[in-house]
C-alpha positions in Angstrom: -48.1 -156.7 -46.1 -50.1 -159.9 -46.7 -53.8 -160.8 -46.8 -56.7 -159.6 -48.8 -56.3 -156.1 -50.2 -58.4 -153.4 -48.6 -61.3 -152.3 -50.7 -61.3 -148.6 -51.5 -64.2 -146.4 -52.6 -63.2 -143.2 -54.3 -65.6 -140.2 -54.4 -64.8 -137.8 -57.2 -63.1 -138.4 -60.5 -62.0 -134.9 -61.5 -58.3 -133.8 -61.4 -57.7 -135.0 -57.8 -59.5 -138.3 -58.2 -58.3 -139.3 -61.7 -54.8 -137.9 -61.7 -53.7 -138.5 -58.1 -55.8 -140.8 -56.0 -57.0 -143.5 -58.4 -53.5 -144.2 -59.8 -51.8 -144.1 -56.4 -54.4 -146.4 -54.8 -54.1 -148.9 -57.7 -50.3 -148.9 -57.3 -50.3 -149.5 -53.6 -49.8 -153.0 -52.3 -52.6 -153.9 -49.9 -55.1 -151.6 -51.5 -57.6 -152.3 -54.3 -59.7 -149.7 -56.0 -63.2 -151.1 -55.7 -65.7 -148.3 -56.6 -65.5 -144.8 -58.3 -68.2 -142.3 -57.6 -68.9 -139.6 -60.3 -72.1 -138.3 -61.8 -70.4 -137.0 -64.9 -71.0 -139.4 -67.8 -67.6 -138.6 -69.5 -65.7 -139.2 -66.3 -67.7 -142.4 -65.7 -66.5 -143.6 -69.1 -63.0 -142.5 -68.3 -63.0 -144.5 -65.1 -64.3 -147.6 -66.9 -61.6 -147.4 -69.5 -58.8 -146.8 -67.0 -60.0 -149.3 -64.5 -62.2 -151.9 -66.2 -62.7 -154.0 -63.1 -63.9 -151.1 -60.9 -67.5 -150.5 -60.2 -68.7 -147.0 -61.2 -71.7 -145.4 -59.5 -73.3 -141.9 -59.8 -73.6 -140.8 -56.2 -72.1 -141.2 -52.8 -75.3 -142.7 -51.4 -74.8 -145.7 -53.6 -71.3 -146.1 -52.2 -72.3 -145.7 -48.6 -75.1 -148.2 -49.0 -72.4 -150.8 -49.5 -70.3 -149.6 -46.5 -70.0 -153.2 -45.2 -68.3 -154.2 -48.5 -65.6 -151.5 -48.2 -62.6 -150.8 -46.0 -61.7 -147.2 -46.9 -63.4 -144.2 -48.5 -61.3 -141.5 -50.3 -62.9 -138.1 -50.8 -61.6 -136.3 -53.8 -64.7 -134.3 -54.6 -65.1 -130.4 -54.6 -64.0 -128.7 -51.4 -67.5 -127.8 -50.2 -68.4 -131.5 -50.0 -65.5 -132.6 -47.9 -67.0 -132.2 -44.5 -70.5 -133.6 -45.2 -69.1 -136.6 -47.1 -66.4 -137.3 -44.5 -69.0 -137.1 -41.7 -71.3 -139.5 -43.6 -68.5 -142.0 -44.2 -67.3 -142.0 -40.6 -70.8 -142.4 -39.3 -71.1 -145.4 -41.7 -68.1 -146.9 -39.9 -65.5 -146.4 -42.7 -62.0 -145.0 -42.4 -61.5 -141.9 -44.5 -58.9 -140.1 -46.6 -59.8 -136.5 -47.5 -58.1 -134.4 -50.1 -56.8 -131.1 -48.9 -58.1 -128.8 -47.6 -60.1 -131.1 -45.4 -62.5 -128.3 -44.6 -63.0 -124.6 -44.8 -62.3 -124.0 -41.1 -60.0 -125.4 -38.4 -63.0 -125.9 -36.2 -64.6 -128.2 -38.7 -61.4 -130.1 -39.1 -61.2 -130.6 -35.3 -64.9 -131.7 -35.2 -64.1 -134.4 -37.9 -61.0 -135.5 -35.9 -63.2 -135.8 -32.8 -65.8 -137.9 -34.7 -63.1 -140.2 -36.1 -61.6 -140.7 -32.6 -65.0 -141.4 -31.1 -65.6 -144.0 -33.8 -62.1 -145.4 -33.6 -61.5 -144.8 -37.2 -58.6 -143.5 -39.3 -59.1 -140.0 -40.7 -56.2 -138.9 -42.9 -55.6 -135.8 -45.1 -53.9 -136.1 -48.5 -51.0 -133.7 -48.2 -49.1 -135.3 -51.0 -46.5 -132.5 -51.3 -44.8 -133.7 -48.1 -43.4 -136.3 -50.5 -42.2 -133.9 -53.2 -38.6 -134.5 -54.2 -37.4 -131.1 -53.3 -39.2 -131.1 -49.9 -37.7 -134.5 -49.0 -34.3 -133.2 -50.0 -34.6 -130.0 -47.9 -35.8 -132.0 -44.8 -32.7 -134.2 -45.2 -30.4 -131.1 -45.5 -31.9 -129.6 -42.3 -31.8 -132.8 -40.4 -28.1 -133.3 -41.3 -27.2 -129.8 -40.2 -26.0 -128.7 -43.6 -27.7 -125.3 -43.3 -27.0 -124.7 -39.6 -29.7 -122.8 -37.9 -32.4 -121.8 -40.4 -33.3 -118.1 -40.4 -35.6 -117.7 -43.4 -37.6 -120.1 -45.5 -38.9 -118.9 -48.9 -41.3 -121.1 -50.7 -43.0 -120.4 -54.0 -45.7 -122.3 -55.8 -46.1 -120.1 -58.8 -47.8 -120.5 -62.2 -48.3 -118.4 -65.3 -52.0 -118.8 -66.1 -53.2 -115.5 -67.3 -56.5 -116.9 -68.7 -59.2 -118.2 -66.3 -60.1 -121.9 -66.5 -63.4 -121.5 -64.8 -65.0 -124.0 -62.3 -65.4 -124.0 -58.5 -61.7 -123.5 -57.8 -62.0 -119.9 -59.2 -65.4 -119.2 -57.7 -65.8 -116.2 -55.4 -68.5 -118.0 -53.4 -67.1 -118.6 -49.9 -69.0 -121.9 -49.7 -66.8 -123.3 -52.5 -63.6 -122.7 -50.6 -61.9 -121.7 -53.8 -58.9 -119.5 -54.5 -55.2 -120.1 -54.2 -54.9 -119.4 -50.5 -56.8 -122.6 -49.7 -55.6 -124.5 -52.8 -51.8 -124.1 -53.2 -51.6 -122.3 -49.8 -52.6 -125.6 -48.1 -49.4 -127.1 -49.5 -46.9 -124.3 -48.7 -48.3 -123.7 -45.2 -48.3 -127.4 -44.4 -44.7 -127.8 -45.5 -43.6 -124.8 -43.4 -45.3 -126.2 -40.3 -43.7 -129.6 -40.9 -40.3 -128.1 -41.2 -40.3 -125.4 -38.6 -43.2 -126.0 -36.2 -46.0 -123.8 -34.8 -46.7 -120.2 -35.9 -47.1 -117.2 -33.6 -47.9 -114.5 -36.2 -49.3 -114.3 -39.7 -49.3 -111.5 -42.2 -50.8 -111.9 -45.7 -51.4 -110.0 -48.9 -54.1 -111.5 -51.2 -55.2 -110.1 -54.5 -57.5 -110.9 -57.4 -55.4 -110.0 -60.5 -56.9 -111.5 -63.6 -59.8 -109.8 -65.4 -63.1 -111.6 -64.5 -61.5 -113.5 -61.6 -63.5 -113.8 -58.4 -61.1 -115.6 -56.1 -57.6 -114.8 -55.0 -55.0 -115.7 -57.6 -51.9 -113.9 -56.2 -51.2 -114.3 -52.5 -48.2 -113.8 -50.1 -48.1 -115.2 -46.6 -45.4 -114.3 -44.0 -45.2 -116.5 -40.9 -43.2 -116.1 -37.7 -42.6 -119.5 -36.2 -42.4 -120.0 -32.4 -38.8 -121.2 -32.9 -37.8 -118.0 -34.6 -37.7 -119.0 -38.3 -39.5 -116.7 -40.7 -41.3 -118.2 -43.6 -42.2 -116.2 -46.7 -44.7 -118.2 -48.9 -45.9 -117.2 -52.3 -48.7 -118.7 -54.4 -49.7 -117.3 -57.7 -51.4 -117.9 -61.0 -50.0 -114.7 -62.4 -46.2 -115.1 -62.1 -44.8 -114.2 -65.6 -41.4 -115.3 -64.4 -41.2 -118.0 -61.9 -39.0 -117.6 -58.8 -37.1 -120.5 -57.1 -39.3 -123.2 -55.6 -37.2 -123.0 -52.4 -34.7 -120.5 -51.1 -33.6 -121.4 -47.6 -31.1 -119.4 -45.6 -29.2 -120.6 -42.5 -26.3 -119.8 -40.3 -23.9 -122.1 -42.3 -25.3 -122.2 -45.8 -28.3 -121.6 -48.1 -30.2 -123.9 -50.4 -31.8 -122.8 -53.7 -34.0 -125.1 -55.8 -35.9 -124.3 -59.0 -38.7 -126.2 -60.7 -41.5 -128.4 -59.5 -41.4 -132.0 -58.4 -42.0 -134.2 -61.5 -44.6 -136.5 -60.1 -47.8 -134.5 -60.9 -46.7 -134.1 -64.5 -45.9 -137.8 -64.8 -49.3 -138.8 -63.4 -51.0 -136.3 -65.8 -49.2 -138.0 -68.7 -50.5 -141.4 -67.6 -47.3 -142.7 -66.2 -47.5 -144.9 -63.1 -45.1 -145.5 -60.1 -42.3 -147.9 -60.9 -38.5 -147.9 -61.3 -37.1 -144.4 -61.5 -40.3 -142.8 -60.2 -40.0 -139.3 -58.8 -36.4 -138.8 -60.0 -35.1 -135.7 -61.9 -32.0 -135.1 -64.0 -28.9 -133.5 -62.6 -29.5 -130.3 -64.4 -32.5 -129.7 -62.1 -30.7 -130.3 -58.8 -30.6 -127.5 -56.2 -27.5 -125.9 -55.0 -26.0 -125.6 -51.5 -23.5 -123.0 -50.5 -22.6 -119.6 -49.0 -21.5 -116.3 -50.5 -22.0 -117.0 -54.1 -25.0 -116.9 -56.4 -26.3 -120.3 -57.6 -27.2 -118.6 -60.9 -23.4 -118.2 -61.5 -22.4 -121.6 -60.4 -22.0 -120.8 -56.7 -22.4 -123.6 -54.2 -22.4 -127.3 -55.0 -25.2 -129.3 -56.6 -27.2 -131.4 -54.2 -28.7 -134.6 -55.7 -32.5 -134.4 -55.3 -34.0 -137.3 -53.5 -36.7 -139.2 -55.5 -40.2 -137.9 -54.9 -42.5 -140.5 -53.3 -46.2 -139.9 -53.5 -46.8 -143.6 -53.3 -45.5 -143.5 -49.7 -48.6 -141.8 -48.6 -51.0 -144.6 -49.5 -48.5 -147.2 -48.4 -48.6 -145.5 -44.9 -52.4 -145.5 -45.0 -52.5 -149.2 -45.8 -50.1 -149.9 -43.0 -52.1 -147.8 -40.5 -55.3 -149.8 -41.4 -53.8 -153.2 -41.4 -50.9 -153.1 -38.9 -51.7 -150.1 -36.7 -49.0 -147.9 -38.2 -49.1 -144.1 -37.7 -51.5 -141.9 -39.6 -49.3 -140.2 -42.3 -51.2 -136.9 -42.0 -53.7 -136.3 -39.2 -56.8 -134.1 -39.3 -55.3 -132.2 -36.3 -52.2 -131.4 -38.3 -54.5 -130.2 -41.1 -56.4 -128.1 -38.5 -53.2 -126.4 -37.5 -52.6 -125.4 -41.1 -56.2 -124.1 -41.4 -55.6 -121.9 -38.3 -52.8 -120.3 -40.3 -54.9 -120.0 -43.5 -57.8 -118.4 -41.6 -55.4 -116.0 -40.0 -53.9 -115.2 -43.4 -57.4 -114.5 -44.8 -58.1 -112.1 -41.9 -54.8 -110.4 -42.3 -55.2 -109.8 -46.0 -58.7 -108.5 -45.5 -57.8 -106.1 -42.6 -54.2 -105.2 -43.5 -52.8 -106.3 -40.1 -50.7 -109.0 -38.7 -52.7 -111.7 -36.8 -51.3 -113.2 -33.7 -52.1 -116.9 -33.0 
């Protein structure tokens, strides 16, 4: 990729903006972080320290007033702001990346997709966990036929956080689009759809377990895919003992993988993409086999492919400069939101929902 780097405006400098987006944008050839938007004085100072050459402004209006000086807007602000900010940026003529979930409903996601298409602009959704090391490894195993026909996919994104942290993510206000169903659920549902395709039926159980909590913090989703695979997805902040990240059962073999991809922890620690990025030690590799428990040494260890979050923004840059494919479309995000909305209805009514 050659030429002048694309100038990127980043709206939001909380967890998503400061830990994920800003470092990955800065590390991507062909992209340059130009402006950070945050009204929080401490975060403004943090952005200036971490990126001394970057302009810092208090509000999105200041950013959009300079739309002609930018090439891409990234929206990493609270969920309730995603749709209005993405709409404003597209109407200002700017391509947009939106953190997940792109919106609270599938209908809103499709409206944004239609606006982007009308304007001839890129609209991409940051589903970074398509580039987790374990997910990349599982995709390879399935593609290579190592599992045979997959029957059941179990995916867990569990944490032990018995104390509330506060903030909009734990708010019970529907306008905030908080709770684990839309937070971690956006990841596990997206991964299931990427692996096994459309869903015909959804059943969910969603609970508020922690004292004082307002939003769901312990949720289970069962999916029946059109191709016959059944996905069982767990997201929880109340898991005192963590289950395997993946347990995948097929006609030839099964694959079990424990632990989370290391990239988020590395970014939180201030590490940046470079040699050895996204790799994990042999002791954390998953195991592939049939008939024996991985806990007792059954199966064979499978080297985990390196995780590759930088690939997302590299693909965005290529899409904008060379016409490459959008790495995650808003319509793909809408399909995941169809499932999340069905899961919410199922948990509320205690019934399976047909899509």
